[in-house]
C-alpha positions in Angstrom: 75.4 35.0 19.6 76.6 31.3 19.0 74.1 28.6 17.9 75.5 26.4 20.6 74.1 28.8 23.2 70.7 28.3 21.8 70.9 24.6 21.7 72.2 24.5 25.1 69.1 26.7 26.3 66.7 24.5 24.3 68.1 21.4 26.0 67.9 23.0 29.5 64.3 24.0 29.0 63.4 20.5 27.5 65.1 18.7 30.7 63.3 21.1 33.0 60.0 20.6 31.4 60.5 16.7 31.6 61.6 16.8 35.0 58.7 18.9 36.3 56.3 16.5 34.5 57.8 13.6 36.2 58.0 15.2 39.7 54.2 16.3 39.5 52.4 13.5 37.8 49.4 13.4 40.2 46.6 15.7 39.6 47.5 16.1 35.8 44.8 15.1 33.2 45.3 14.0 29.6 45.4 17.5 28.4 48.3 18.6 30.7 50.2 15.4 29.8 49.5 16.1 26.1 50.5 19.7 26.5 53.8 18.7 28.2 54.6 16.1 25.4 53.8 18.7 22.8 56.2 21.2 24.3 58.9 18.7 24.7 58.4 17.7 21.0 58.4 21.1 19.9 61.7 21.9 21.7 63.2 18.8 20.1 62.1 20.0 16.7 63.6 23.4 17.1 67.0 21.8 18.1 66.8 19.5 14.9 66.0 22.7 12.9 69.0 24.6 14.2 71.4 21.7 13.5 70.1 21.4 10.0 70.6 25.0 9.4 74.1 24.6 10.6 74.9 21.9 8.2 73.3 23.7 5.3 75.5 26.7 6.1 78.6 24.6 6.4 77.7 22.8 3.0 77.2 26.2 1.2 80.3 27.7 2.6 82.3 24.5 1.6 81.0 24.6 -1.9 82.2 28.3 -2.5 
């Protein structure tokens, strides 16, 4: 599987989470908001880690 597929999937999940939080803001308490923000941040961090892994691999391959 390609890394690009993982990144696209993470971005899709992140967009869906943000869309759902914006569509249904009424009735949400601070905990639900914090949970949504935390999940969004976690998905963003996962994308960053994947990109860093790609960069690291490319540098190692280049140095050989």
